C-alpha positions as CSV (number, residue, x, y, z in Angstrom):
1,M,-10.4,-15.2,35.1
2,S,-12.4,-12.9,32.9
3,R,-11.2,-9.6,31.4
4,Q,-13.3,-7.6,33.9
5,E,-11.9,-9.5,36.9
6,D,-8.3,-8.6,36.1
7,D,-6.5,-6.5,38.7
8,P,-5.0,-3.5,36.7
9,Q,-2.1,-3.3,39.1
10,A,-1.3,-7.0,38.9
11,H,-1.5,-6.9,35.1
12,P,-0.7,-3.3,34.0
13,S,0.3,-4.1,30.4
14,Y,-2.6,-6.5,29.7
15,N,-5.1,-3.9,30.8
16,N,-3.9,-1.4,28.3
17,Y,-5.5,-3.5,25.6
18,E,-9.1,-4.5,24.7
19,E,-9.7,-7.7,22.7
20,V,-11.5,-6.9,19.5
21,K,-11.6,-10.2,17.6
22,E,-10.1,-13.6,17.8
23,L,-8.2,-14.3,14.5
24,S,-7.2,-17.9,15.1
25,K,-6.7,-20.4,17.9
26,G,-5.2,-23.9,18.4
27,A,-3.2,-26.1,20.7
28,W,-0.4,-23.5,20.3
29,G,-2.6,-20.7,21.8
30,R,-4.6,-17.7,20.4
31,L,-4.0,-14.9,18.0
32,I,-6.2,-11.8,18.8
33,L,-6.8,-8.4,17.2
34,V,-6.5,-5.9,20.1
35,Q,-6.9,-2.2,20.5
36,Y,-4.6,-0.1,22.6
37,Q,-7.0,1.9,24.9
38,K,-5.1,5.2,25.0
39,T,-4.6,5.7,21.3
40,K,-7.3,3.4,19.9
41,K,-4.6,1.9,17.6
42,F,-4.9,-1.7,16.6
43,F,-2.2,-4.4,17.3
44,K,-2.0,-8.2,17.3
45,M,-1.7,-10.2,20.5
46,L,-0.3,-13.7,20.4
47,R,-1.1,-15.6,23.6
48,L,1.2,-18.6,24.0
49,P,1.1,-21.2,26.9
50,Y,3.7,-20.3,29.4
51,L,3.7,-23.2,31.9
52,S,6.2,-25.9,31.2
53,V,10.0,-25.3,31.1
54,E,10.0,-26.2,27.4
55,N,7.2,-23.8,26.6
56,K,8.8,-21.0,28.5
57,K,12.1,-21.5,26.7
58,L,10.5,-21.6,23.2
59,A,8.4,-18.5,24.0
60,D,11.3,-16.5,25.5
61,D,13.5,-17.4,22.4
62,D,10.7,-16.1,20.2
63,V,10.6,-12.8,22.0
64,T,14.3,-12.4,21.6
65,I,14.1,-13.0,17.9
66,L,11.0,-10.8,17.4
67,K,12.8,-7.8,19.1
68,F,15.1,-7.5,16.0
69,K,14.0,-4.4,14.0
70,S,13.7,-4.1,10.3
71,K,11.4,-2.0,8.1
72,Y,10.6,-5.2,6.2
73,L,9.6,-7.2,9.3
74,V,6.4,-7.0,11.3
75,A,7.4,-4.9,14.3
76,F,7.5,-6.2,17.9
77,V,5.9,-3.9,20.4
78,E,6.1,-5.6,23.9
79,A,5.6,-8.9,25.7
80,F,4.3,-9.7,29.2
81,Q,2.9,-12.6,31.2
82,H,-0.8,-12.7,31.8
83,Q,-2.3,-15.6,33.8
84,N,-0.7,-18.8,32.3
85,D,0.2,-17.2,29.0
86,L,2.9,-15.1,27.5
87,C,1.3,-12.3,25.5
88,I,3.3,-11.0,22.6
89,I,2.1,-7.7,21.0
90,T,3.1,-7.0,17.4
91,E,2.3,-4.5,14.7
92,H,-1.1,-4.9,13.0
93,C,-1.0,-4.7,9.2
94,P,-4.5,-3.4,8.2
95,Y,-4.3,-4.8,4.6
96,G,-3.7,-8.3,5.8
97,N,-1.5,-10.8,4.0
98,I,-0.6,-10.8,0.3
99,C,-2.8,-13.7,-0.7
100,E,-5.5,-11.4,-2.0
101,F,-2.9,-9.1,-3.5
102,I,-1.5,-12.0,-5.5
103,E,-5.0,-12.7,-6.8
104,E,-5.5,-9.1,-7.8
105,L,-2.2,-9.2,-9.7
106,K,-3.7,-11.7,-12.2
107,L,-5.9,-8.8,-13.5
108,V,-3.0,-6.4,-14.0
109,P,-1.3,-6.1,-17.5
110,D,1.9,-8.0,-17.9
111,K,4.2,-5.0,-17.9
112,E,2.8,-3.4,-14.7
113,R,2.7,-6.8,-13.0
114,K,6.4,-7.3,-13.7
115,T,7.2,-3.9,-12.2
116,Q,5.2,-4.7,-9.0
117,V,6.9,-8.2,-8.8
118,Y,10.3,-6.6,-8.9
119,E,9.3,-4.5,-5.9
120,I,7.9,-7.6,-4.1
121,L,11.1,-9.5,-4.8
122,F,13.2,-6.7,-3.5
123,Q,11.2,-6.2,-0.3
124,I,11.0,-9.9,0.5
125,L,14.7,-10.4,-0.1
126,S,15.4,-7.4,2.1
127,G,13.4,-8.8,5.0
128,V,15.0,-12.3,4.5
129,S,18.5,-10.8,4.3
130,D,17.9,-8.9,7.6
131,L,16.8,-12.1,9.3
132,H,19.7,-14.1,7.9
133,S,22.2,-11.4,9.0
134,Q,21.1,-12.1,12.6
135,G,21.4,-15.9,12.1
136,I,17.6,-16.3,12.0
137,L,15.8,-18.7,9.7
138,H,12.2,-18.1,8.9
139,E,11.3,-21.7,8.0
140,D,7.8,-21.0,6.9
141,L,7.8,-18.3,4.2
142,K,4.4,-18.3,2.4
143,P,1.9,-15.6,1.4
144,E,-0.1,-16.1,4.6
145,N,3.0,-15.0,6.6
146,I,3.8,-11.9,4.4
147,F,1.7,-8.8,5.1
148,L,1.0,-5.3,3.7
149,D,1.3,-2.3,5.9
150,I,-0.7,0.9,5.6
151,N,1.6,2.1,2.8
152,G,1.3,-1.1,0.8
153,N,4.9,-2.2,1.7
154,I,5.8,-5.8,2.5
155,K,6.2,-6.9,6.1
156,I,7.4,-10.5,6.9
157,G,5.7,-11.9,9.9
158,N,5.7,-15.1,12.0
159,Y,9.4,-15.4,11.7
160,G,10.2,-16.2,15.3
161,I,7.2,-18.2,16.4
162,N,8.9,-21.5,16.9
163,F,6.3,-22.9,19.2
164,V,3.5,-22.2,16.7
165,L,5.5,-23.6,13.8
166,S,6.1,-26.8,15.6
167,L,2.3,-27.5,15.7
168,E,1.0,-26.1,12.4
169,S,1.0,-27.6,8.9
170,K,3.2,-25.8,6.4
171,A,1.2,-26.8,3.3
172,V,-1.8,-24.8,2.1
173,G,-4.2,-26.9,0.1
174,M,-2.5,-28.3,-2.9
175,K,0.2,-25.6,-2.7
176,S,3.5,-25.8,-0.9
177,Y,6.2,-23.2,-0.4
178,Q,8.6,-25.6,1.3
179,P,12.0,-26.5,-0.4
180,P,12.9,-30.1,-1.4
181,E,15.1,-30.6,1.6
182,A,12.1,-30.1,3.9
183,Y,10.5,-33.2,2.4
184,K,13.7,-35.2,2.2
185,K,14.2,-34.6,6.0
186,E,17.4,-32.8,5.3
187,K,18.8,-29.8,7.3
188,Y,16.9,-26.5,6.9
189,T,19.3,-23.7,5.9
190,F,19.2,-20.1,4.8
191,A,19.0,-21.4,1.2
192,S,15.6,-23.0,2.2
193,D,14.1,-19.5,2.8
194,I,15.4,-18.4,-0.6
195,F,13.6,-21.3,-2.3
196,S,10.3,-20.3,-0.5
197,A,10.7,-16.7,-1.5
198,G,11.3,-17.7,-5.1
199,V,8.0,-19.7,-5.1
200,I,6.0,-16.8,-3.7
201,V,7.5,-14.3,-6.2
202,L,7.0,-16.6,-9.2
203,E,3.4,-17.2,-8.1
204,S,2.8,-13.5,-8.0
205,L,4.2,-13.2,-11.5
206,I,2.4,-16.1,-13.3
207,G,-0.7,-16.3,-11.2
208,K,-0.2,-19.8,-9.8
209,N,2.1,-21.8,-7.6
210,P,4.8,-23.1,-10.1
211,F,4.9,-26.5,-8.5
212,E,1.2,-27.0,-7.8
213,G,-0.1,-30.4,-8.8
214,A,-3.6,-32.0,-8.8
215,T,-2.8,-33.4,-5.3
216,L,-0.5,-32.4,-2.5
217,E,1.5,-35.6,-3.2
218,E,2.0,-34.5,-6.8
219,T,3.0,-31.0,-5.7
220,I,5.6,-32.4,-3.3
221,N,7.0,-34.7,-6.0
222,N,7.3,-31.7,-8.4
223,I,9.2,-29.8,-5.7
224,I,11.6,-32.7,-5.0
225,N,12.2,-33.3,-8.7
226,G,12.4,-29.7,-9.7
227,T,9.4,-30.0,-12.1
228,I,8.2,-26.5,-12.7
229,Q,5.3,-25.0,-14.6
230,P,6.3,-23.6,-18.1
231,L,7.2,-19.9,-17.7
232,P,5.4,-17.4,-20.0
233,D,7.4,-15.5,-22.6
234,Y,6.8,-12.1,-21.0
235,I,9.3,-12.9,-18.2
236,S,12.6,-11.3,-19.1
237,S,15.7,-13.5,-19.2
238,N,17.3,-11.7,-16.2
239,L,14.2,-12.2,-14.0
240,R,13.8,-15.8,-15.3
241,D,17.4,-16.7,-14.4
242,T,17.1,-15.0,-11.0
243,L,13.9,-16.9,-10.0
244,L,15.1,-20.3,-11.4
245,S,18.4,-19.9,-9.4
246,M,16.3,-19.4,-6.3
247,L,14.3,-22.6,-7.1
248,N,17.4,-24.8,-7.7
249,K,16.7,-28.1,-6.0
250,D,20.3,-28.2,-4.8
251,P,20.4,-25.8,-1.8
252,S,24.2,-25.2,-2.3
253,K,23.5,-23.7,-5.7
254,R,21.0,-21.1,-4.6
255,P,22.2,-17.6,-4.2
256,T,22.0,-15.8,-0.9
257,A,19.6,-13.0,-0.2
258,K,22.6,-10.6,0.0
259,E,23.9,-11.8,-3.4
260,L,20.5,-11.3,-5.0
261,L,20.2,-7.8,-3.6
262,E,23.5,-6.9,-5.1
263,T,22.3,-7.7,-8.7
264,D,21.8,-4.7,-11.1
265,S,18.0,-5.1,-11.2
266,M,17.7,-5.1,-7.4
267,Q,20.0,-2.1,-7.1
268,L,17.7,-0.2,-9.4
269,V,14.7,-1.2,-7.3
270,Q,16.6,-0.1,-4.2
271,M,17.2,3.4,-5.7
272,F,13.5,3.6,-6.5
273,Q,12.6,2.5,-3.0
274,K,14.9,5.2,-1.5
275,K,13.2,7.9,-3.5
276,L,9.8,6.6,-2.2
277,D,11.2,6.6,1.4
278,D,12.5,10.2,1.0
279,N,9.1,11.2,-0.3
280,N,7.3,9.6,2.6
281,N,9.6,11.3,5.1
282,D,8.8,14.6,3.4
283,Q,5.1,13.8,3.7
284,I,5.5,13.1,7.4
285,V,7.2,16.5,7.9
286,K,4.3,18.1,6.0
287,Q,1.8,16.4,8.2
288,R,3.4,17.7,11.3
289,I,3.6,21.2,9.9
290,L,-0.1,21.1,9.0
291,M,-1.1,19.9,12.5
292,K,1.0,22.7,14.0
293,K,-0.5,25.3,11.7
294,L,-4.0,24.1,12.7
295,K,-3.2,24.2,16.4
296,D,-1.8,27.7,16.1
297,R,-5.0,29.1,14.5
298,E,-6.8,31.3,17.0
299,Q,-10.2,30.9,15.3
300,P,-10.3,27.6,13.4
301,C,-13.1,27.1,10.8
302,S,-16.3,25.3,11.8
303,I,-15.1,22.0,10.1
304,C,-11.9,22.1,12.1
305,T,-13.8,22.8,15.3
306,T,-16.0,19.7,14.6
307,I,-13.0,17.5,13.7
308,G,-10.8,18.7,16.5
309,E,-7.8,16.5,17.1
310,N,-9.1,13.9,14.5
311,L,-7.6,15.8,11.6
312,S,-4.5,13.6,11.8
313,K,-6.6,10.5,11.0
314,I,-7.1,11.8,7.5
315,F,-3.5,10.8,6.8
316,E,-4.5,7.2,7.7
317,G,-7.3,7.2,5.1
318,S,-10.2,8.0,7.5
319,E,-13.4,8.7,5.7
320,Y,-15.0,10.4,8.7
321,I,-13.5,13.8,8.0
322,C,-14.2,13.5,4.2
323,K,-17.9,12.9,4.9
324,I,-18.0,16.1,7.0
325,I,-16.4,18.1,4.2
326,T,-19.0,16.8,1.7
327,Q,-21.9,17.4,4.0
328,T,-20.7,21.0,4.5
329,F,-19.9,22.0,1.0
330,S,-21.6,19.7,-1.5
331,E,-23.6,21.9,-4.0
332,K,-23.4,24.8,-1.6
333,V,-22.1,28.3,-2.4
334,D,-20.0,28.8,0.7
335,I,-17.0,30.8,-0.4
336,E,-15.9,31.9,3.0
337,G,-16.3,28.4,4.4
338,R,-14.1,27.0,1.7
339,K,-11.5,29.8,2.2
340,H,-11.3,29.0,5.9
341,A,-11.1,25.2,5.2
342,I,-8.1,25.8,2.9
343,E,-6.4,28.2,5.3
344,D,-6.9,25.6,8.1
345,T,-5.0,23.0,6.0
346,I,-8.0,20.7,5.3
347,A,-7.4,20.8,1.5
348,E,-3.7,20.2,1.9
349,A,-4.3,17.3,4.2
350,L,-6.6,15.8,1.6
351,I,-3.9,16.1,-1.1
352,I,-1.4,14.4,1.1
353,L,-3.9,11.5,1.6
354,L,-4.6,11.2,-2.2
355,G,-0.9,11.3,-3.0
356,T,0.5,8.9,-0.4
357,Q,-2.1,6.2,0.5
358,P,-2.0,2.9,-1.4
359,L,-3.8,3.7,-4.7
360,Q,-6.7,1.2,-4.4
361,S,-7.3,2.1,-0.8
362,I,-8.5,5.5,-1.8
363,T,-12.3,5.7,-2.1
364,P,-14.9,8.0,-3.8
365,T,-15.5,9.4,-0.3
366,H,-12.0,10.7,-0.3
367,T,-12.0,12.2,-3.8
368,T,-15.5,13.6,-3.6
369,A,-14.5,15.6,-0.5
370,F,-11.7,17.4,-2.5
371,F,-13.9,17.8,-5.5
372,D,-16.5,19.5,-3.3
373,L,-13.9,22.1,-2.3
374,T,-13.5,23.0,-6.0
375,T,-17.1,23.6,-6.9
376,P,-19.3,25.7,-6.7
377,S,-16.4,28.1,-6.1
378,N,-14.7,31.2,-7.5
379,K,-11.4,32.3,-8.9
380,Q,-9.8,33.1,-5.5
381,I,-10.7,29.7,-4.0
382,L,-9.4,27.8,-7.0
383,Q,-6.1,29.8,-7.0
384,M,-5.7,29.0,-3.3
385,L,-6.2,25.3,-4.2
386,Y,-3.6,25.6,-7.0
387,Q,-1.1,26.9,-4.4
388,I,-1.1,23.6,-2.5
389,S,0.3,21.8,-5.6
390,P,-2.6,19.3,-6.1
391,Y,-1.9,18.1,-9.6
392,P,0.6,15.2,-8.9
393,A,-1.8,13.6,-6.4
394,L,-4.8,14.0,-8.6
395,V,-3.1,12.7,-11.8
396,R,-1.9,9.7,-9.8
397,L,-5.6,8.7,-9.4
398,F,-6.0,8.2,-13.2
399,N,-4.8,4.7,-12.6
400,H,-7.5,3.9,-10.1
401,D,-9.9,1.0,-10.8
402,N,-12.9,3.0,-9.6
403,Q,-14.2,5.3,-12.3
404,I,-15.8,7.6,-9.8
405,V,-12.4,8.3,-8.3
406,V,-11.0,9.0,-11.8
407,S,-13.9,11.2,-12.6
408,D,-13.5,13.2,-9.4
409,A,-9.8,13.6,-10.1
410,I,-10.0,15.0,-13.7
411,A,-13.0,17.1,-12.8
412,S,-11.1,18.7,-9.9
413,I,-8.2,19.4,-12.2
414,H,-10.5,21.0,-14.7
415,N,-12.1,23.2,-12.1
416,I,-8.7,24.5,-10.9
417,I,-7.4,25.0,-14.4
418,L,-10.5,27.2,-15.2
419,A,-9.4,29.7,-12.5
420,D,-6.5,31.0,-14.7
421,S,-7.9,30.4,-18.2
422,D,-7.3,33.7,-19.9
423,S,-8.2,33.4,-23.6
424,N,-5.3,35.6,-24.8
425,T,-2.4,34.1,-23.0
426,Q,-0.7,30.7,-22.5
427,H,-2.1,28.8,-19.5
428,P,0.2,29.3,-16.4
429,H,-0.6,25.8,-15.1
430,Y,0.9,24.1,-18.2
431,E,4.4,23.9,-16.9
432,S,3.5,22.7,-13.4
433,L,1.6,19.8,-15.0
434,N,4.1,19.1,-17.8
435,K,7.1,18.8,-15.5
436,F,5.9,15.5,-14.2
437,G,4.3,14.3,-17.4
438,G,0.8,15.4,-16.3
439,V,-0.2,16.8,-19.7
440,D,0.6,13.6,-21.5
441,K,-1.3,11.6,-18.8
442,I,-4.4,13.8,-19.3
443,F,-4.2,13.1,-23.0
444,E,-3.8,9.3,-22.4
445,L,-6.8,9.5,-20.1
446,H,-8.8,11.2,-22.8
447,R,-7.6,8.7,-25.4
448,Q,-8.0,5.4,-23.5
449,N,-10.8,5.9,-21.0
450,K,-14.1,4.6,-22.2
451,D,-16.3,6.8,-20.0
452,K,-17.5,9.7,-22.2
453,H,-17.8,12.1,-19.3
454,I,-14.2,11.5,-18.3
455,K,-13.0,11.8,-22.0
456,D,-14.9,15.1,-22.4
457,I,-13.5,16.7,-19.2
458,A,-10.0,15.5,-20.1
459,A,-10.4,17.1,-23.6
460,L,-11.6,20.4,-22.0
461,C,-8.5,20.4,-19.7
462,L,-6.3,20.0,-22.7
463,G,-8.2,22.7,-24.6
464,N,-7.4,25.2,-21.8
465,L,-3.8,24.1,-21.3
466,F,-3.0,24.4,-25.0
467,K,-4.5,27.9,-25.6
468,S,-1.9,30.0,-27.5
469,R,0.4,27.0,-27.4
470,E,1.5,24.7,-30.3
471,I,0.8,21.0,-30.0
472,Y,4.0,19.4,-31.5
473,D,2.8,15.8,-31.4
474,P,1.0,15.3,-34.7
475,F,-1.1,12.4,-33.4
476,M,-2.1,14.3,-30.3
477,R,-3.0,17.4,-32.4
478,Q,-5.2,15.5,-34.9
479,D,-7.0,13.4,-32.3
480,F,-7.5,16.3,-29.9
481,I,-8.7,18.9,-32.4
482,T,-11.1,16.4,-34.0
483,Y,-12.6,15.5,-30.7
484,L,-13.0,19.1,-29.6
485,K,-14.8,20.0,-32.8
486,Q,-17.1,17.0,-32.3
487,L,-17.7,18.1,-28.7
488,A,-18.5,21.7,-29.7
489,T,-21.4,20.4,-31.8
490,E,-23.1,18.5,-29.0
491,D,-26.0,20.2,-27.2
492,N,-24.6,19.6,-23.7
493,W,-21.5,21.7,-24.5
494,A,-22.9,24.2,-27.0
């Protein structure tokens, strides 16, 4: 029976969804990207055969397992029967699995990569620990089954799909994430998941599967014999010992997920994660306040009238609203329009976007929209922008890979700084930047970035911030003053 022929009353749940794209299919069934009609939000639908007694039991058991909730597991939404299938609806993670992320980590400096790997290890172990606390084995932990949510956090998926796992290969090319006991036909235990997690984390750290051989047979032999790739010197002894303990070929000698999470290093990561969670909760509250403020406006600005209820989508990274802002203000002297846009929370919504979305998901479209609010402008508009505390979100963008994003960020900071640049007094914005290390980060941007325009704007920011203020760092003082003198002689800045 086709989608159009379905009786909505006979299949009320199925008709809430529209199939967008088939992601995969096999003897086990189909995995489909679907869109919920009422909210237009995306989900995944797994359609499993639901005919034989055996199939029904496996599928029903899967649903029971999937209903367990954890922030580190792909969320179960609902399940219902449609035709001869059981349809399981789960959360859709828009950034896909971590395979591409692992590849991107190869380009990251060693120190930063280690920091990110600690977070990956903590989040994977947290998800595995939650599963094990319910007596659930994953049995197929690999990068393809670990996803990134909209905030860039780890979500473990496919942990209850017994029917699918019974039909799919668990090796990927010449790689394998399975423990020795899987190939020796021994019992699979919680320790088996720990081994797989260790392989994934170590691959993230060194850029290759630690057991990978020239052939799959060689890879399997390496796993059984405990033959591992040499580990680079930049891996600390604590992290090295932790990962090697997870990869012990004797399952009884591997630590549990709970034991690993109780180590000092993981406790530190947990403290950091809690701060991030608290910050995200604060941002959610801010989003709700902004939406209420907008709804309470008797006469919203023209942009808000155009956007309507879509303003909330800016928090999800939507470029649609940003394009409207740029079309409205780019290179246009519209002071009243900018004033209304700021009063109607548009600028603040942009800052929340720039400060909370995964860094590399932010695009020039997002940053140009905020930059266009800062110029051409006047002192009143720039002071209004300063009142929404934009600096932490803008300084964060200095680490972005896209130089247009970085340029927009430092140029926006420069424009806002200019609003209160009185030649006879210390700059009032200095402390608000310095309290989170922003001044030092502007100097580092000036010193390390190779783009001359970015270096110049960063230098001008520092010049304004240090008016009537002593630069105590001798290296910064010499480098900065020399550069400003050189800049003053150039025609473009004369």
